[in-house]
C-alpha positions as CSV (number, residue, x, y, z in Angstrom):
1,M,-37.1,12.5,-38.1
2,L,-35.9,15.9,-36.9
3,V,-38.5,18.3,-35.4
4,L,-37.8,21.8,-34.2
5,G,-40.3,23.0,-31.5
6,L,-41.1,26.6,-30.7
7,N,-42.9,28.5,-28.0
8,H,-43.0,32.0,-29.4
9,G,-45.1,34.9,-28.3
10,E,-46.2,33.4,-25.0
11,F,-44.5,33.7,-21.6
12,N,-40.9,32.5,-21.7
13,S,-40.2,31.8,-25.4
14,S,-38.2,28.6,-26.0
15,A,-37.0,26.2,-28.6
16,A,-36.3,22.4,-28.5
17,I,-35.3,19.8,-31.0
18,L,-36.4,16.2,-31.3
19,E,-34.5,13.4,-33.1
20,N,-36.4,10.3,-33.8
21,G,-39.0,11.1,-31.1
22,K,-36.4,12.0,-28.4
23,V,-35.7,15.5,-27.0
24,I,-32.0,16.0,-27.5
25,A,-31.6,19.8,-26.8
26,G,-33.6,22.8,-25.8
27,S,-33.5,26.1,-23.9
28,P,-35.7,29.1,-22.9
29,E,-34.7,32.2,-24.9
30,E,-34.4,34.2,-21.6
31,R,-31.2,32.4,-20.7
32,F,-29.5,33.8,-23.8
33,S,-31.1,37.3,-23.9
34,R,-31.0,37.7,-20.1
35,K,-34.5,39.2,-20.4
36,K,-36.7,37.2,-17.9
37,L,-39.8,35.6,-19.4
38,T,-39.2,37.2,-22.8
39,K,-41.9,36.6,-25.5
40,N,-39.4,37.4,-28.3
41,F,-38.8,34.9,-31.0
42,P,-36.3,32.3,-29.6
43,E,-33.7,32.9,-32.2
44,N,-30.7,32.2,-29.9
45,A,-32.4,29.0,-28.5
46,V,-33.1,27.8,-32.1
47,K,-29.5,28.4,-33.1
48,F,-28.3,26.5,-30.1
49,C,-30.6,23.5,-30.9
50,L,-29.4,23.4,-34.5
51,S,-25.8,23.7,-33.5
52,Y,-26.2,20.9,-30.9
53,S,-27.8,18.6,-33.5
54,K,-25.1,19.6,-36.1
55,K,-27.8,20.5,-38.5
56,E,-29.2,23.5,-40.4
57,L,-32.8,24.6,-40.4
58,K,-33.3,23.1,-43.9
59,D,-32.3,19.7,-42.5
60,C,-35.3,19.7,-40.1
61,N,-38.3,17.7,-41.3
62,Y,-40.8,19.9,-39.5
63,V,-41.1,22.9,-37.3
64,A,-43.8,23.0,-34.6
65,Q,-45.2,26.1,-33.0
66,S,-47.3,25.8,-29.8
67,W,-50.2,28.1,-30.8
68,N,-52.7,27.7,-33.6
69,P,-54.0,30.9,-35.3
70,G,-56.6,28.6,-37.0
71,E,-58.5,28.6,-33.7
72,Y,-59.6,32.2,-34.5
73,W,-61.7,30.9,-37.4
74,Q,-64.4,30.0,-34.9
75,K,-66.3,33.0,-36.2
76,F,-66.0,35.0,-39.4
77,N,-63.8,38.1,-38.9
78,P,-65.2,40.8,-41.1
79,L,-62.6,43.4,-40.0
80,I,-59.8,41.3,-41.5
81,S,-61.4,38.9,-43.9
82,S,-63.7,41.4,-45.7
83,F,-61.4,44.3,-45.8
84,R,-57.8,43.0,-45.8
85,S,-55.3,45.8,-45.6
86,K,-52.3,43.9,-47.1
87,R,-51.8,40.8,-49.1
88,E,-50.0,39.0,-46.3
89,D,-53.5,38.7,-44.7
90,Y,-54.3,36.0,-47.3
91,F,-52.9,33.4,-44.9
92,Y,-55.8,34.2,-42.6
93,T,-58.5,35.6,-44.9
94,I,-58.7,32.9,-47.6
95,P,-59.6,30.0,-45.1
96,D,-61.9,32.4,-43.2
97,N,-63.9,33.2,-46.3
98,L,-63.9,29.7,-47.6
99,M,-65.5,28.5,-44.3
100,N,-68.4,30.8,-45.1
101,I,-69.4,28.5,-48.0
102,S,-68.5,25.2,-46.3
103,E,-68.4,23.9,-42.7
104,R,-66.9,26.3,-40.1
105,K,-64.9,23.9,-38.0
106,T,-61.6,25.0,-36.5
107,P,-58.6,22.6,-37.0
108,K,-56.5,21.2,-34.1
109,W,-53.5,22.2,-36.1
110,V,-52.6,24.0,-39.3
111,L,-49.8,23.1,-41.7
112,M,-47.9,25.7,-43.7
113,N,-45.9,24.2,-46.6
114,F,-43.2,26.0,-48.7
115,S,-42.0,25.3,-52.2
116,D,-38.8,23.4,-52.7
117,D,-36.7,26.5,-53.6
118,T,-36.8,27.7,-50.0
119,S,-34.8,26.5,-47.0
120,L,-37.8,26.4,-44.8
121,P,-39.3,23.2,-43.5
122,P,-43.0,22.7,-43.2
123,V,-44.4,24.5,-40.1
124,Y,-47.2,23.0,-38.0
125,Y,-49.2,25.3,-35.7
126,I,-50.5,23.2,-32.8
127,R,-53.4,24.0,-30.5
128,H,-51.9,25.3,-27.3
129,H,-53.5,22.8,-24.9
130,L,-52.6,19.9,-27.2
131,A,-49.0,21.0,-26.9
132,H,-49.4,21.0,-23.1
133,A,-51.0,17.5,-23.2
134,A,-48.2,16.1,-25.4
135,N,-45.6,17.6,-23.1
136,A,-47.3,15.8,-20.2
137,F,-48.0,12.4,-21.8
138,F,-45.1,11.8,-24.1
139,L,-42.5,12.8,-21.5
140,S,-44.2,10.5,-19.0
141,P,-43.3,6.8,-18.4
142,F,-46.9,5.8,-19.2
143,K,-48.1,4.1,-22.3
144,E,-51.6,5.1,-21.3
145,S,-52.9,7.7,-18.9
146,A,-55.6,10.3,-18.1
147,I,-54.5,13.9,-19.0
148,L,-55.4,17.2,-17.4
149,T,-54.1,20.6,-18.5
150,C,-54.9,23.9,-16.8
151,D,-53.5,27.4,-17.3
152,W,-54.8,31.0,-17.8
153,N,-55.6,30.3,-21.5
154,G,-54.4,29.0,-24.8
155,E,-56.3,30.5,-27.7
156,F,-59.7,30.2,-26.1
157,E,-59.3,27.2,-23.9
158,S,-58.2,27.3,-20.2
159,T,-58.6,23.6,-19.3
160,T,-58.7,20.3,-21.2
161,M,-59.4,16.7,-20.0
162,G,-58.0,13.9,-22.2
163,H,-56.8,10.4,-22.5
164,G,-53.4,9.3,-23.9
165,N,-52.9,5.9,-25.4
166,Q,-49.7,4.9,-27.2
167,N,-49.3,7.6,-29.9
168,D,-52.8,9.1,-29.6
169,I,-54.2,11.9,-27.5
170,D,-58.0,12.1,-27.3
171,I,-59.6,15.2,-25.8
172,I,-62.7,14.4,-23.7
173,A,-63.7,17.8,-22.6
174,N,-62.5,21.4,-22.4
175,Q,-63.2,24.6,-20.6
176,K,-63.0,28.0,-22.2
177,L,-62.5,31.5,-20.9
178,P,-63.6,33.3,-18.7
179,H,-63.7,30.2,-16.5
180,S,-60.0,29.6,-15.9
181,L,-58.0,28.1,-13.0
182,G,-54.9,30.1,-14.0
183,L,-57.0,33.3,-14.1
184,F,-58.5,32.4,-10.7
185,Y,-55.1,32.1,-9.1
186,A,-53.8,35.3,-10.8
187,T,-56.8,37.3,-9.6
188,F,-55.9,36.6,-6.0
189,T,-52.2,37.2,-6.7
190,S,-53.2,40.7,-7.9
191,L,-55.6,41.3,-5.1
192,L,-52.8,40.7,-2.6
193,G,-50.6,43.3,-4.3
194,Y,-48.4,41.0,-6.3
195,R,-47.8,40.7,-10.0
196,P,-50.2,38.3,-11.7
197,D,-48.6,35.7,-14.0
198,S,-45.4,36.2,-12.2
199,D,-45.6,36.2,-8.4
200,E,-47.9,33.2,-7.8
201,W,-44.9,31.5,-6.1
202,K,-45.2,34.1,-3.3
203,V,-48.9,33.5,-2.8
204,M,-48.3,29.7,-2.7
205,A,-45.6,30.2,0.0
206,L,-47.9,32.4,2.0
207,S,-50.7,29.7,1.9
208,A,-48.7,27.5,4.2
209,F,-48.9,29.8,7.3
210,D,-51.1,28.7,10.2
211,V,-54.0,31.1,10.5
212,E,-57.7,30.9,11.1
213,Y,-59.1,31.2,7.6
214,E,-62.4,29.3,7.6
215,E,-64.6,32.4,7.1
216,I,-62.5,33.6,4.2
217,L,-62.5,30.1,2.8
218,E,-66.3,30.0,2.7
219,K,-66.4,33.4,1.0
220,I,-64.0,32.4,-1.7
221,R,-66.0,29.2,-2.3
222,E,-69.0,31.4,-3.0
223,T,-67.3,32.8,-6.1
224,V,-66.9,29.4,-7.7
225,V,-69.4,26.8,-9.0
226,L,-68.4,23.2,-9.5
227,N,-70.5,21.7,-12.3
228,E,-71.8,18.1,-12.7
229,N,-69.7,17.7,-15.9
230,G,-66.5,17.9,-13.9
231,L,-65.7,21.5,-14.9
232,F,-66.3,24.7,-13.0
233,E,-67.4,28.3,-13.5
234,L,-66.1,31.6,-12.0
235,D,-68.8,34.1,-11.0
236,Q,-68.1,36.9,-13.3
237,S,-69.3,39.5,-10.9
238,Y,-66.1,38.9,-8.9
239,Y,-63.6,38.2,-11.7
240,H,-62.9,40.8,-14.4
241,G,-59.8,39.3,-16.0
242,E,-61.5,38.9,-19.4
243,L,-63.3,42.2,-19.5
244,N,-61.8,44.6,-22.1
245,G,-60.7,47.9,-20.6
246,H,-61.0,46.8,-17.0
247,P,-57.9,47.9,-15.1
248,K,-57.9,45.0,-12.6
249,L,-58.5,41.3,-12.6
250,H,-60.7,41.5,-9.5
251,S,-63.9,43.5,-9.1
252,Q,-65.0,45.8,-6.3
253,K,-67.4,43.1,-5.3
254,L,-64.5,40.7,-4.6
255,I,-62.7,43.4,-2.6
256,D,-65.8,44.0,-0.5
257,L,-66.4,40.3,0.0
258,L,-62.9,39.7,1.4
259,G,-62.4,42.6,3.8
260,G,-62.7,45.8,1.7
261,K,-59.0,46.2,1.0
262,E,-56.4,45.5,-1.6
263,G,-52.7,44.6,-1.0
264,R,-50.0,47.0,-2.0
265,S,-46.7,46.2,-3.7
266,G,-43.8,45.7,-1.3
267,E,-45.8,45.7,1.9
268,N,-45.1,43.0,4.5
269,P,-47.8,40.2,4.6
270,T,-50.4,40.6,7.3
271,D,-53.0,38.1,8.6
272,W,-55.3,39.3,5.8
273,H,-52.7,38.2,3.2
274,L,-52.2,34.9,4.8
275,K,-55.9,34.1,5.2
276,I,-56.7,34.9,1.6
277,A,-53.7,33.0,0.2
278,K,-54.5,29.9,2.3
279,G,-58.2,30.0,1.4
280,M,-57.6,30.5,-2.3
281,Q,-55.0,27.7,-2.4
282,Q,-57.4,25.3,-0.8
283,V,-60.2,26.3,-3.2
284,S,-57.9,25.9,-6.2
285,E,-57.1,22.4,-4.9
286,E,-60.8,21.6,-4.5
287,I,-61.4,22.6,-8.1
288,V,-58.5,20.4,-9.3
289,M,-59.7,17.4,-7.3
290,H,-63.3,17.9,-8.6
291,M,-62.0,17.7,-12.2
292,L,-59.8,14.7,-11.4
293,N,-62.6,12.7,-9.9
294,H,-64.6,13.3,-13.0
295,L,-61.6,12.5,-15.3
296,F,-61.0,9.2,-13.5
297,K,-64.6,8.1,-14.0
298,K,-64.3,8.9,-17.7
299,T,-61.0,7.2,-18.4
300,K,-60.8,4.5,-15.7
301,S,-57.1,4.9,-15.9
302,E,-54.8,4.4,-12.9
303,N,-52.3,6.8,-14.4
304,L,-52.5,10.6,-14.5
305,V,-50.3,13.3,-16.2
306,V,-50.9,17.0,-15.9
307,S,-49.5,20.1,-17.6
308,G,-50.1,23.8,-18.0
309,G,-48.9,26.7,-15.9
310,F,-51.1,25.9,-13.0
311,F,-49.3,22.7,-12.3
312,M,-46.1,24.6,-11.4
313,N,-48.2,24.6,-8.1
314,S,-46.1,22.0,-6.3
315,V,-48.3,22.3,-3.2
316,C,-51.3,21.0,-5.1
317,N,-49.2,18.4,-7.0
318,G,-48.0,16.9,-3.7
319,K,-51.6,16.2,-2.7
320,I,-52.9,14.7,-6.0
321,L,-52.2,11.0,-5.2
322,E,-53.6,11.3,-1.7
323,K,-56.8,13.1,-2.6
324,S,-57.6,11.7,-6.1
325,P,-58.4,8.1,-7.2
326,F,-55.3,7.9,-9.4
327,K,-52.5,5.6,-8.4
328,N,-49.6,6.9,-10.5
329,F,-48.9,10.6,-11.3
330,Y,-46.4,12.5,-13.5
331,V,-45.7,16.1,-14.2
332,S,-42.8,17.1,-16.4
333,Y,-39.8,19.4,-15.7
334,A,-41.5,22.1,-17.8
335,P,-45.3,22.0,-17.5
336,S,-45.8,25.8,-18.1
337,D,-45.7,27.5,-21.5
338,V,-41.9,27.3,-21.7
339,G,-42.3,23.6,-22.1
340,N,-44.6,23.9,-25.0
341,S,-41.8,24.0,-27.6
342,I,-41.2,20.4,-26.4
343,G,-44.9,19.6,-26.4
344,A,-45.6,20.9,-29.9
345,A,-42.7,19.0,-31.3
346,L,-43.8,15.8,-29.5
347,Y,-47.3,16.2,-30.8
348,V,-46.1,16.5,-34.4
349,S,-43.7,13.6,-34.0
350,H,-46.0,11.2,-32.4
351,C,-49.6,12.2,-33.0
352,I,-49.3,13.4,-36.6
353,H,-46.4,11.4,-37.9
354,N,-46.6,8.3,-35.7
355,E,-43.0,8.4,-34.7
356,K,-42.2,5.6,-32.2
357,R,-42.2,6.8,-28.6
358,N,-39.0,7.0,-26.6
359,M,-39.9,5.6,-23.2
360,G,-36.4,6.2,-21.6
361,T,-35.6,8.6,-18.9
362,N,-36.6,12.2,-19.6
363,L,-34.5,14.7,-17.8
364,S,-34.3,18.5,-18.0
365,Y,-30.5,18.7,-18.7
366,L,-31.0,19.9,-22.3
367,G,-29.1,23.2,-22.5
368,P,-25.6,24.4,-23.3
369,S,-22.5,23.1,-21.6
370,F,-19.0,24.4,-21.7
371,T,-15.5,22.8,-22.0
372,D,-12.6,23.4,-19.6
373,S,-10.8,25.5,-22.3
374,E,-13.9,27.7,-22.8
375,I,-14.1,28.3,-19.0
376,I,-10.4,29.0,-18.7
377,Q,-10.6,31.5,-21.6
378,V,-13.4,33.4,-19.8
379,L,-11.5,33.4,-16.5
380,K,-8.3,34.7,-18.1
381,R,-10.2,37.3,-20.1
382,R,-11.7,38.7,-17.0
383,K,-8.4,38.4,-15.0
384,I,-10.0,36.3,-12.3
385,K,-7.9,34.1,-10.0
386,Y,-8.9,30.5,-9.8
387,E,-7.8,27.1,-8.5
388,Q,-8.3,23.9,-10.4
389,I,-9.7,21.1,-8.1
390,K,-9.2,17.4,-8.9
391,T,-12.3,16.3,-6.9
392,P,-14.6,19.3,-6.7
393,E,-17.4,17.2,-5.1
394,R,-15.3,16.7,-2.0
395,K,-14.3,20.3,-1.8
396,I,-17.9,21.5,-2.3
397,A,-19.1,19.1,0.5
398,E,-16.3,20.4,2.8
399,I,-17.3,24.0,2.3
400,L,-21.0,23.2,2.8
401,S,-20.3,21.3,6.0
402,N,-18.6,24.5,7.3
403,N,-22.0,26.3,7.0
404,E,-21.1,28.2,3.8
405,I,-22.9,28.6,0.5
406,V,-21.7,27.3,-2.8
407,S,-22.8,28.2,-6.4
408,C,-22.3,25.3,-8.9
409,F,-22.0,25.5,-12.6
410,H,-21.8,22.1,-14.2
411,G,-22.6,20.2,-17.3
412,K,-25.7,20.9,-19.4
413,M,-28.1,23.7,-18.2
414,E,-31.5,22.7,-17.1
415,F,-34.4,23.4,-19.5
416,G,-37.3,24.3,-17.1
417,E,-37.8,26.9,-14.4
418,R,-36.1,24.9,-11.7
419,A,-32.4,24.3,-11.3
420,L,-31.7,20.6,-10.5
421,G,-28.0,20.6,-9.7
422,N,-26.2,21.9,-12.8
423,R,-27.0,25.6,-12.3
424,S,-27.6,25.6,-8.6
425,I,-26.8,27.3,-5.3
426,L,-26.2,24.7,-2.6
427,A,-26.2,25.0,1.2
428,D,-26.3,23.1,4.5
429,P,-30.0,22.2,5.1
430,R,-29.8,22.4,8.9
431,N,-29.2,26.1,9.6
432,V,-32.3,28.3,9.4
433,E,-30.0,31.3,9.3
434,I,-28.6,30.1,6.0
435,K,-32.1,30.3,4.5
436,D,-32.4,33.9,5.6
437,K,-29.0,34.7,4.3
438,I,-29.7,33.3,0.9
439,N,-33.0,35.2,0.7
440,S,-31.6,38.5,1.8
441,I,-28.1,38.9,0.3
442,I,-28.0,36.4,-2.5
443,K,-31.5,35.9,-4.0
444,Y,-32.8,39.3,-2.9
445,R,-36.3,38.1,-2.2
446,E,-38.9,37.9,0.6
447,N,-37.8,36.1,3.8
448,F,-41.0,33.9,3.8
449,R,-40.0,32.1,0.6
450,P,-38.8,28.5,1.2
451,F,-36.0,26.6,-0.3
452,A,-36.0,23.0,-1.6
453,P,-34.3,19.9,-0.1
454,V,-32.5,17.7,-2.5
455,V,-32.0,14.1,-1.1
456,L,-30.6,10.8,-2.3
457,F,-33.5,8.8,-3.9
458,E,-32.8,5.7,-1.8
459,K,-33.0,7.6,1.5
460,S,-35.9,10.0,0.9
461,S,-38.4,7.9,2.9
462,I,-36.2,8.2,6.0
463,Y,-36.6,12.0,6.2
464,F,-39.9,12.6,4.4
465,D,-43.4,11.2,4.7
466,V,-43.3,9.2,1.5
467,P,-43.1,5.5,0.5
468,K,-39.7,3.9,-0.2
469,D,-40.0,4.0,-4.0
470,F,-40.9,7.8,-4.0
471,E,-39.3,9.7,-6.8
472,C,-39.5,13.5,-7.5
473,K,-36.8,14.3,-10.0
474,H,-38.0,17.8,-10.8
475,M,-39.0,19.4,-7.5
476,E,-42.5,19.1,-8.7
477,K,-44.2,18.1,-5.4
478,V,-44.4,19.6,-1.9
479,I,-44.5,16.9,0.7
480,Q,-44.2,16.7,4.5
481,V,-40.9,16.5,6.3
482,K,-41.2,13.9,9.1
483,P,-41.8,15.6,12.4
484,E,-38.7,14.2,14.0
485,Y,-36.5,15.8,11.3
486,Q,-38.2,19.2,10.9
487,S,-36.0,21.0,13.3
488,T,-32.9,19.3,12.0
489,L,-33.7,20.3,8.5
490,G,-34.6,23.9,9.5
491,A,-33.3,25.6,6.3
492,V,-35.5,23.5,4.0
493,T,-38.6,23.0,6.1
494,H,-41.4,25.5,5.4
495,V,-43.6,26.9,8.2
496,D,-46.1,24.0,7.8
497,G,-43.5,21.3,8.0
498,S,-43.3,20.8,4.2
499,G,-40.6,20.8,1.6
500,R,-40.5,20.9,-2.2
501,V,-38.3,17.9,-2.5
502,Q,-36.0,16.7,-5.3
503,T,-34.7,13.1,-5.3
504,V,-31.5,12.3,-7.0
505,K,-30.2,9.0,-8.5
506,K,-26.6,8.6,-9.6
507,E,-27.6,7.8,-13.1
508,D,-29.6,11.0,-13.4
509,N,-26.9,13.5,-12.0
510,E,-23.7,11.8,-10.9
511,F,-22.1,15.1,-9.9
512,L,-24.9,16.2,-7.6
513,H,-25.2,12.7,-6.2
514,S,-21.5,12.6,-5.4
515,I,-21.7,16.0,-3.6
516,I,-24.5,14.7,-1.4
517,I,-22.6,11.4,-0.7
518,E,-19.6,13.4,0.4
519,F,-21.7,15.8,2.5
520,E,-23.3,12.7,4.2
521,K,-19.9,11.4,5.1
522,K,-19.1,14.7,6.9
523,T,-22.5,15.4,8.5
524,G,-24.5,12.2,8.5
525,L,-27.2,13.8,6.3
526,P,-27.8,12.8,2.7
527,I,-29.6,16.1,2.0
528,L,-28.7,19.6,0.8
529,L,-30.5,22.9,0.2
530,N,-30.9,23.5,-3.5
531,T,-32.0,26.7,-5.2
532,S,-31.5,28.2,-8.7
533,F,-28.3,30.0,-9.6
534,N,-29.7,33.5,-10.2
535,V,-30.8,36.6,-8.3
536,N,-34.4,37.7,-8.1
537,G,-35.7,39.1,-11.4
538,E,-33.0,37.5,-13.5
539,P,-33.0,34.2,-15.5
540,I,-31.0,31.2,-14.3
541,V,-27.4,31.5,-15.5
542,L,-26.4,29.9,-18.8
543,S,-22.7,30.7,-19.4
544,P,-19.6,31.1,-17.4
545,D,-19.9,34.9,-17.9
546,D,-23.4,34.8,-16.5
547,A,-22.2,32.7,-13.5
548,L,-19.4,35.2,-12.8
549,N,-21.7,38.2,-13.1
550,T,-24.2,36.7,-10.6
551,F,-21.4,35.6,-8.3
552,F,-19.8,39.1,-8.1
553,N,-23.2,40.9,-7.9
554,S,-24.5,39.0,-4.9
555,G,-23.4,37.8,-1.5
556,L,-22.0,34.5,-2.9
557,E,-18.5,33.7,-1.8
558,H,-17.8,30.3,-3.4
559,L,-18.2,29.4,-7.1
560,F,-17.3,26.2,-8.9
561,L,-17.2,26.4,-12.7
562,E,-16.9,22.7,-13.4
563,N,-13.7,22.0,-11.4
564,F,-12.4,25.6,-11.4
565,Y,-12.8,27.2,-8.0
566,V,-13.3,30.9,-7.6
567,T,-13.7,32.7,-4.2
568,K,-13.9,36.2,-3.0
């Protein structure tokens, strides 16, 4: 069975393809178009997926889209269904009118079939949060687990609680707009002067600073009600995100409650910014733990999977096992909307067509790769001098140990929003000045933003406050650096002593693993700084040309395109 998955029209359009229940290729469209977070149809990503699988569109058994227009049949729409303006509207208006003379019940998915004389496979339109749930559950190592999804919204839902078992996903409860955890976080992002649905990373980084924030915390708690059913409500006198025509997500009442001011774009953070960020982060975690406690009571499962844009919040993720009743926890490499192309395809494959699950290792290395001859062709076309290195891992480790920064382009591009070694910028984790240098002249971003440590899996418990079997393949959790190593690991330790860690096994990424081994031989540390190979506001690089453009348009001085070394 071949299923092509799409995330189209939502933030960060993408495509992915499944063969016999296994994800074999995929990419965000932004990597091809170079338009960050594009909502355009993922045409280039689709072409890549088909090319990788050596198939044509007509060879696919099904296409799966991660949004269900059928959800809008909840109420009859007289503007469309009584006065259609064009015959194309029949796809919506016929079911809408038929439901007036039968039961009006919205479907979890809608199937559009085509006659045999077309080259189009059947298209499934899957409810947004079911795609999130499938992404979380079917990529996880669990045969059974509780499921929680949270984002701004999908169709009308903002939160779902569910239970996964073998090939089934059962939704236990859901929350609808305007009560939304994603909207809650975005509102405070906007209040602080940042871009909602874009700059939440910055607010999360600010929440780590040590300030007296108890008064602000209590005021933010006043705006949220935790219900006995495990869900929550946002007091709508403070939150205007779902009010038509209102120019801001926050109300004047919220401004007055939290000091009578609003942040301005580009201003340096003040204590006011830090207090609100810290208080809001804590309240968001309290909402999540409230839902998880209820979900545990309902499912009695030891396993938990989560998905949706909110769970890009690695600070919250890092506290889930400590603060909830669950014993095992998984979040995929792409829990936000970009991963819903994968989720929709997984739902069609497993929940609808009962395809056998693939319980092997699920990694994010699903994108394009380039041969030596393709790389050489680019280098010669651009008249760039290069050196071919037999053992690039050793050379990279040598450069890093000399307190310099290296950009690495290797193998298949990562699918999600985090680079995990194949499209990465690497540096020595010890020198705080390196962190400032990368932020200022390479990434062009705020100096308070932290960078991630990448560590050998078998040695993570030496340096971080985790058990010996701790694994975090996708940088999905923030954890504490052990106090005795916080000063040593100054470039990857945030102001609160934490780090968004990535653990690496040889079988998962032999190239990155080898670099760390060689670096350890020279420095005694099996850890590197790892950040994505891009500059602020641009997508992660996909091709050799992208890598060279970013290299020459930033303060980078060392670039490895596979084993071809370019320097300035």
